[in-house]
C-alpha positions in Angstrom: -27.0 13.0 -10.5 -26.2 16.6 -9.4 -22.7 16.7 -8.0 -22.6 16.8 -4.2 -20.0 18.4 -1.9 -16.9 16.2 -1.6 -16.9 13.7 1.2 -14.3 13.8 3.9 -11.8 11.0 3.8 -12.9 7.8 5.5 -11.9 7.8 9.1 -11.2 4.1 9.2 -8.4 3.7 6.8 -5.6 1.3 7.6 -2.2 2.6 8.2 0.9 1.2 6.5 2.8 0.7 9.8 -0.1 -0.5 11.9 -3.7 -0.1 12.5 -4.7 3.5 13.2 -7.3 6.0 12.1 -6.0 8.1 9.4 -6.5 11.8 10.0 -7.5 14.2 7.3 -4.2 16.0 7.5 -3.7 17.5 4.2 -0.9 20.0 4.8 -2.0 22.6 2.2 -3.6 24.7 5.0 -0.1 25.2 6.5 1.8 25.8 3.3 2.0 28.6 0.8 0.0 27.6 -2.3 2.2 27.3 -5.4 0.6 26.2 -8.6 2.6 24.1 -11.1 4.3 26.3 -13.7 2.6 24.2 -16.5 -1.1 23.7 -16.4 -2.1 20.1 -17.2 -5.2 18.3 -18.3 -5.0 14.9 -16.9 -4.9 12.2 -19.5 -5.4 8.7 -18.1 -3.5 6.2 -20.2 -5.7 4.1 -22.5 -4.0 0.9 -21.4 -5.6 1.2 -18.0 -9.2 1.2 -19.2 -10.0 -2.5 -18.6 -7.0 -3.4 -16.5 -6.9 -5.3 -13.2 -4.1 -4.3 -10.8 -2.0 -6.7 -8.8 -0.1 -5.8 -5.7 3.4 -7.4 -5.3 4.9 -7.9 -1.9 8.5 -8.7 -3.0 9.6 -9.7 0.6 6.9 -12.3 1.1 6.3 -13.4 -2.4 9.0 -16.1 -2.5 11.4 -17.8 -0.1 14.2 -15.8 -1.6 12.2 -12.5 -1.3 14.0 -11.0 -4.3 13.2 -9.2 -7.6 14.7 -12.1 -9.6 12.6 -14.7 -7.8 9.4 -12.7 -8.4 10.3 -12.1 -12.1 9.8 -15.9 -12.6 6.2 -15.5 -11.7 5.5 -13.1 -14.6 4.5 -15.7 -17.1 1.8 -17.0 -14.6 0.5 -13.5 -14.0 0.3 -12.8 -17.7 -1.8 -15.9 -18.1 -4.1 -14.7 -15.3 -4.5 -11.5 -17.3 -2.9 -9.0 -14.9 -2.1 -5.7 -16.6 -0.7 -3.4 -13.9 1.8 -4.5 -11.2 1.9 -2.4 -8.1 5.2 -3.0 -6.5 5.3 -2.3 -2.8 8.3 0.0 -1.7 11.6 -1.4 -2.9 14.0 1.1 -1.3 16.3 0.5 1.6 14.6 0.3 5.0 15.7 2.5 7.9 17.5 0.8 10.9 17.0 3.5 13.5 13.8 3.0 15.5 13.1 0.0 13.2 10.0 -2.1 14.0 10.6 -5.8 14.1 13.8 -7.4 12.7 13.3 -6.3 9.0 11.3 -3.1 9.5 8.5 -1.6 7.5 8.7 -1.2 3.8 7.3 2.3 4.3 10.2 3.5 6.4 12.6 4.5 3.6 16.2 5.4 4.1 17.1 6.4 0.5 14.5 7.1 -2.2 16.9 6.5 -5.1 18.2 3.1 -4.4 17.0 -0.5 -3.8 16.8 -2.6 -0.7 19.8 -4.9 -1.0 17.7 -7.7 0.5 15.5 -7.6 -2.7 18.3 -7.1 -5.2 20.1 -4.5 -7.2 18.8 -1.7 -9.4 19.7 -3.7 -12.4 17.6 -6.6 -11.1 14.6 -4.3 -10.7 15.1 -2.8 -14.1 15.1 -6.3 -15.6 11.9 -7.0 -13.7 10.2 -3.9 -15.3 11.6 -4.8 -18.7 10.3 -8.4 -18.5 6.9 -7.1 -17.4 6.7 -4.7 -20.3 7.5 -7.6 -22.7 4.4 -9.3 -21.5 2.2 -6.3 -21.9 2.1 -5.4 -18.2 2.8 -1.9 -16.7 4.6 -1.4 -13.4 3.8 1.3 -10.8 6.0 1.9 -7.7 4.7 2.4 -4.2 5.8 6.0 -3.2 6.1 7.1 0.4 6.1 10.9 0.2 4.8 11.7 3.6 7.8 10.6 5.7 11.2 8.9 5.8 13.1 6.7 8.1 15.0 8.4 11.0 18.4 7.6 9.3 17.6 9.1 6.0 20.4 11.4 4.9 18.1 14.3 4.8 17.7 14.4 8.5 21.3 15.4 9.0 21.9 17.5 5.9 18.4 19.2 5.7 16.8 19.2 9.1 14.5 22.0 8.1 12.9 19.5 5.6 11.2 17.8 8.5 8.3 18.8 10.8 9.5 19.8 14.2 7.9 20.5 17.6 8.4 23.6 19.7 11.7 22.2 21.1 13.0 21.9 17.5 12.8 18.0 17.6 11.8 16.1 14.4 8.5 14.4 15.0 6.7 11.4 13.7 3.6 12.0 11.6 1.4 9.8 13.8 2.4 8.8 17.3 2.1 5.0 16.6 4.4 5.5 13.5 7.5 5.7 15.6 9.7 4.4 13.0 9.3 7.3 10.6 9.9 11.1 10.6 7.4 13.5 9.2 8.4 15.6 6.2 7.8 19.4 6.1 5.9 20.3 2.8 6.3 24.1 3.7 9.9 23.6 2.4 10.0 23.8 -1.5 13.5 22.6 -1.6 12.3 19.4 -0.1 9.4 19.2 -2.5 11.8 19.6 -5.4 14.1 16.9 -4.1 11.1 14.6 -3.7 10.0 15.2 -7.3 13.6 14.6 -8.6 13.6 11.1 -6.8 10.3 10.3 -8.5 11.6 11.3 -11.8 14.6 9.1 -11.3 12.6 5.9 -11.2 10.8 6.8 -14.4 13.9 7.9 -16.3 16.2 5.0 -14.9 13.8 2.1 -14.5 11.1 3.1 -17.0 8.3 2.5 -14.5 4.8 3.6 -15.5 3.5 5.5 -12.5 3.0 5.5 -8.8 0.8 4.3 -6.0 1.0 7.2 -3.6 1.0 6.2 0.0 -1.0 8.2 2.5 -1.8 10.7 -0.3 -4.1 12.7 1.9 -1.4 13.6 4.3 0.7 15.3 1.5 -0.5 18.7 0.0 -2.4 18.4 -3.2 -0.4 20.9 -5.0 2.7 18.8 -4.6 1.0 15.9 -6.4 -0.3 18.3 -9.1 3.2 19.5 -9.7 4.8 16.1 -9.6 2.2 14.8 -12.2 3.1 17.6 -14.5 6.8 16.8 -14.3 6.3 13.1 -14.7 4.1 13.5 -17.7 6.9 15.3 -19.5 8.8 12.0 -19.5 6.0 9.5 -20.5 2.3 8.9 -19.9 1.9 7.7 -16.3 -0.8 6.2 -14.1 -1.3 7.6 -10.6 -3.1 5.8 -7.7 -3.9 7.6 -4.5 -4.1 5.8 -1.2 -7.0 8.2 -0.4 -10.6 8.6 -1.1 -12.4 11.7 -2.4 -13.2 13.3 -5.8 -10.7 16.1 -5.2 -7.8 13.7 -5.7 -8.9 13.1 -9.4 -8.9 16.7 -10.3 -5.4 16.8 -11.7 -3.0 14.4 -10.1 -4.6 11.0 -9.8 -6.3 8.6 -12.2 -7.5 6.2 -9.4 -8.4 6.4 -5.7 -9.0 3.7 -3.1 -12.5 2.3 -2.5 -12.1 2.1 1.2 -15.7 2.9 2.0 -17.0 0.0 -0.2 -14.4 -2.3 1.2 -15.5 -1.7 4.8 -19.1 -2.0 3.6 -18.5 -5.4 2.1 -16.9 -6.6 5.4 -20.0 -5.3 7.3 -22.4 -7.1 4.8 -20.3 -10.3 5.0 -20.8 -10.2 8.8 -24.5 -9.7 8.4 -24.4 -6.3 9.9 -25.7 -4.6 6.9 -28.0 -5.5 3.9 -26.9 -5.6 0.3 -29.2 -2.6 -0.3 -26.5 -0.5 1.3 -24.5 -1.0 -1.9 -27.1 1.0 -3.8 -26.6 3.9 -1.4 -22.9 3.7 -1.9 -23.2 3.6 -5.7 -25.6 6.6 -5.6 -23.1 8.5 -3.6 -20.2 7.5 -5.9 -22.3 8.6 -8.9 -22.9 12.0 -7.4 -19.3 12.7 -6.3 -17.2 11.2 -9.0 -16.8 11.8 -12.7 -17.1 8.7 -15.1 -13.4 9.3 -15.8 -12.4 8.7 -12.2 -11.3 5.1 -11.5 -11.9 3.5 -8.2 -9.8 0.6 -6.9 -12.1 -2.0 -5.3 -10.7 -4.9 -3.3 -11.3 -7.6 -0.8 -7.7 -7.5 0.6 -4.4 -5.8 0.4 -1.2 -5.7 2.4 -2.8 -3.6 5.3 -6.0 -5.6 5.5 -4.2 -9.0 5.4 -1.6 -8.2 8.0 -3.7 -6.1 10.4 -7.3 -7.0 10.0 -7.4 -10.6 8.9 -7.4 -12.9 5.8 -10.3 -12.9 3.4 -11.7 -15.9 5.1 -11.5 -14.3 8.5 -13.4 -11.2 7.4 -15.7 -12.5 4.7 -16.1 -16.2 5.4 -17.2 -18.2 2.4 -18.2 -15.0 0.4 -14.8 -13.8 -0.5 -15.2 -14.8 -4.2 -18.7 -13.2 -4.3 -17.1 -9.8 -3.1 -14.4 -10.0 -5.7 -17.0 -10.4 -8.3 -18.5 -7.2 -7.2 -15.1 -5.5 -7.2 -14.6 -6.6 -10.7 -18.0 -5.7 -12.3 -19.3 -2.6 -10.4 -19.1 0.8 -12.2 -15.8 2.6 -12.4 -14.0 -0.3 -10.7 -10.4 -1.5 -11.2 -10.2 -4.7 -9.2 -7.1 -5.4 -7.0 -5.5 -8.8 -6.4 -3.0 -9.0 -3.6 -0.1 -11.3 -3.7 -1.2 -14.8 -2.9 -4.9 -14.0 -3.2 -5.1 -16.2 -6.3 -3.5 -19.1 -4.2 -6.1 -18.8 -1.5 -3.8 -17.0 0.9 -5.1 -18.0 4.3 -2.7 -16.5 6.8 -1.8 -13.0 7.9 1.6 -12.1 6.5 3.9 -10.6 9.0 4.6 -7.0 8.3 8.1 -6.7 9.8 9.4 -10.2 9.5 10.2 -12.6 6.6 7.6 -15.1 5.6 6.6 -16.5 2.2 3.5 -17.3 0.3 2.6 -20.9 -0.2 1.8 -21.3 -4.0 0.9 -25.0 -3.9 -2.9 -24.3 -3.8 -4.1 -23.6 -7.3 -7.8 -24.1 -6.5 -8.7 -20.4 -7.0 -6.4 -19.6 -10.0 -9.2 -20.4 -12.5 -11.6 -18.1 -10.7 -9.2 -15.1 -10.7 -8.2 -15.8 -14.3 -11.8 -15.8 -15.6 -12.6 -12.7 -13.5 -9.5 -10.8 -14.7 -10.1 -11.7 -18.4 -13.8 -10.8 -18.0 -12.8 -7.3 -16.9 -10.2 -7.1 -19.6 -12.4 -8.3 -22.5 -16.0 -7.5 -21.8 -17.2 -4.3 -23.5 -19.5 -3.3 -20.6 -16.7 -3.2 -18.1 -14.5 -0.6 -19.7 -13.7 2.3 -17.4 -13.8 6.0 -18.3 -16.3 7.9 -20.3 -16.9 4.8 -22.5 -18.1 2.7 -19.6 -21.2 0.6 -19.9 -24.5 1.4 -18.3 -25.6 0.0 -14.9 -29.2 -1.3 -14.1 -30.1 -2.8 -10.7 -32.1 -6.1 -10.8 -34.5 -6.3 -7.9 -34.1 -9.7 -6.2 -36.5 -9.2 -3.3 -33.8 -10.6 -1.0 -31.4 -8.6 1.2 -28.7 -11.3 0.8 -28.8 -11.4 -3.0 -27.4 -8.6 -5.1 -27.9 -8.4 -8.7 -27.5 -5.9 -11.6 -27.0 -5.6 -15.4 -24.1 -3.9 -17.2 -25.0 -2.8 -20.8 -23.2 -1.4 -23.8 -24.4 -1.4 -27.3 -25.5 -5.0 -27.9 -23.4 -6.5 -25.0 -24.9 -7.4 -21.7 -23.5 -8.8 -18.5 -25.8 -9.9 -15.7 -24.3 -10.3 -12.3 -26.0 -12.3 -9.5 -24.2 -12.6 -6.0 -25.8 -14.8 -3.5 -24.5 -14.3 0.1 -27.2 -16.4 1.7 -26.9 -20.0 3.0 -29.6 -21.1 0.6 -29.9 -21.3 -3.1 -31.6 -18.4 -4.9 -34.0 -19.2 -7.8 -35.2 -16.5 -10.1 -36.1 -15.6 -13.7 -33.4 -13.5 -15.2 -34.4 -10.5 -17.4 -32.9 -11.7 -20.6 -33.6 -9.8 -23.8 -35.4 -11.1 -26.8 -33.7 -13.5 -29.1 -30.1 -12.8 -27.8 -28.0 -15.8 -27.0 -26.7 -15.9 -23.3 -23.9 -18.0 -21.7 -22.5 -18.7 -18.3 -19.2 -16.8 -18.1 -17.5 -19.4 -15.9 -18.3 -22.5 -17.9 -19.2 -21.2 -21.4 -22.6 -23.1 -21.3 -25.8 -21.7 -22.8 -28.3 -20.5 -20.3 -32.0 -19.5 -20.3 -34.0 -17.2 -18.1 -34.6 -19.8 -15.3 -31.7 -19.3 -13.0 -30.5 -21.0 -9.8 -27.6 -19.4 -7.9 -26.1 -21.8 -5.3 -25.6 -20.6 -1.7 -22.6 -18.3 -1.2 -21.8 -18.2 -4.9 -22.5 -16.2 -8.0 -23.7 -16.3 -11.6 -22.2 -14.2 -14.4 -24.4 -14.3 -17.5 -23.2 -12.6 -20.6 -24.6 -12.2 -24.2 -22.4 -14.2 -26.6 -19.6 -12.0 -27.8 
């Protein structure tokens, strides 16, 4: 489709400290434009093309809440098929104006060291090395928009912070009282921020960054940082933001917030599955095929502030993860504990831990992750498979086909309380099988209520 004008950022994004509407506050309008000294053509790493991404909450992952305790889970995650680990912020948390007893991960007191509660820098480097041994990449959550109030920069470089008319350092958003807003008009601060990002690539050999509140930081900063980082190694950049402009130079992947909110609305019965068609049409018109979108049914914000998957999606959580794994341009996200049926809201500022005794959903997530990893129709980028909608005549059943060369994948998602019976559009003499159990199937198909069918040509 003809490219449309870029959409504004979704107004209902969820903040890292607490629920709040995220303003479109890109600070480039207030700063002097400064292009990177070296022009760059973004080169998304090949290892990301069929990957699923897994968000790691170190504090809540284990009773110990440490790097070393999490590292013991790497074998299990390798078996599931995880290829990218997104580690939530690991730096020391500020104490001044701290929220709760432990504070927010996103209130950082020192960019270039680790939170002693999690472990040492050597412990983290070992985590990264062990992940690499298992074929996984590691990206670090990066909080570039603000620091804690007791970061050393506040005392040594007060001009690196945004100030009011009285010369007082201010918070970026009123509700984020535990953090101080950085001033991106100051290029010394920008350089220091880039140096701290380079530190983690050079010192710990990480493979990229998930950039918190990316829309609140000037785009030319991200462009410049990407150039410098790429001089060290190929990296992967995820923007906590939505809009095609983030993909121009700096970012490989952006958040699919709009689809996430749409899935919640469909789960509640407020909208029909046909709204997904409108969403995909808009995505196709706005984004290049090379632009990855991160689709998800939960993450740290959604779980802590808006509810568990069960609270928001009822019995259809797996159905929506199927969509997140198979729609065009998607990289599906799995949040810590999602594969263990996480059924509680994890506290954001206090210590809890995930109960790993429930393994009932492990097989589901393993099969979906390996499907994304191995099925030729689900590759991302310019090589991605085609998409063809299958008309079900039912506003609670969504179905489509992904195609590439001789490979096909048919996806049926039944959100209704009744079974859905149909004749699937299978091609000629090709052999088809049920992805979940490996059994041969024919065109006569019955999809149980609040369940799904994944039908693939034999590969």
